[in-house]
Every structure is written in C-alpha cells, then in structure tokens.
C-alpha positions, 0 to 999 in steps of 0.5 A: 452103210457109213455112220454120219460125220459128227456134223451129220449126227443128230441131236437134241432139237434147241431150245427156242422159244416164238421169238426165234422162231419170228426170226428164223420165218423172217430169215428163211424168206430174206436173208439179208434183213436187216437186224434192225428190220426184224427186231420192227418185224418183231416187236424187239430192240436190235439187240436182243435179237442180235443176239438171238441170231448170234446165239442161233449161228452158234448153236447150229441152227442156222447155218449159213447164208445163200442166194438161191440161183434160179438154175434156167437163168445159170444155165441148169435147165436140168433136174434129175433124181438119180436113184443110187444102189451100192454092189457092196454093201459096206462101211467100206463101199459107202464111204468108196462112193460118197467120198468120191460125190462129194466131189461133182459140182452137177450133184446137189442134194444128196440122200441116204436112203432106205427101200430098194436104194440107197442113195438119191441125188439130185443133178443139175446140169445145162441139157439132156446131153451134158447131164449124158456125159455125166453120168455117161463119164462121170458118176457110172466111173464110180466104183461100188455103183450097181445100179442104178434109175434116173427121173428127169423132172420135169416142172416145178410144182413147190420148191422150198427152202423154208422148214418151219 
C-alpha cells in the first residue's frame, strides 16, 4: 500500500492542557461560538483563549471549521459502505486507486483498512439508482479494483464528529 503523505503521517500528540481540551470540546459542539463566549465558559479572558485557538490551528490540532449538513435535506438520502480490494498490491496500484477516488464527490470518506479488503469507502447518493449508476459507470471503471462489497446503511444510530 502507498505510504501516507507527510500530512497524513502520524505525529506525536500536541501538548494540550485541561483548558485546551475544554476549548476544543466547545468548538466541536459549535464552531460558531465567539472567542468571548468560549472565554466565559472556560473562565479565561478572551486574549488567552484566542491565542490558544490560534496555536491549536497552527499546530494542526484544529484542521478546519465546517458546516455539517443533513444528507436528507440536500438530496443525499442513500449512504453506502463500499469495501474495495485491489487486484494488485503494490505502491503504484494503490497510488492509482487513491488518485482516482479522490476525484469523486460521491465518496465522502476513504480508509485504508486491514482484513479481507484494502479500502473502505463511505459513499453518498441521491437514490439507489444514483448509487447504481455511480458504481457501474464510475467506480467499477477505476483501474486496479479486484473485488468490491457494498453495504447499504438503513438507519444511522450514532454519528458524531466529536473525538474528545
């Protein structure tokens, strides 16, 4: 399998204290909170809170700020987990596969996994027909795919972006 890019390389954990974790928990819950609102909740003045947030952004602890959309309200009602095995296990084959799937907006997550398959893709689509079209006309055309297995998500029980 291809080696992760430097951005993806595991790094040692940043040195964070209790206040940093409090700030991160608040931002995970609502990234639109102002520095003043965060400061009031963590019992610091706004300047040190702002400095801590900037440091955590610079250090890569905070990667980005996003709006989380409800797929049902933006016509993406079908979620599929698609497991993929490559027909050849080489650095070049892995690179070709990764470069191809990074271009597809339907694929919202991709993981290199262990076990019977090489990759796990999370795919969103408007409908079963839309997924079928993507699978047959786009994904199956990617060079180097040996085997796939699609699993359709029937209901979401828990889905969170919060990791601390």
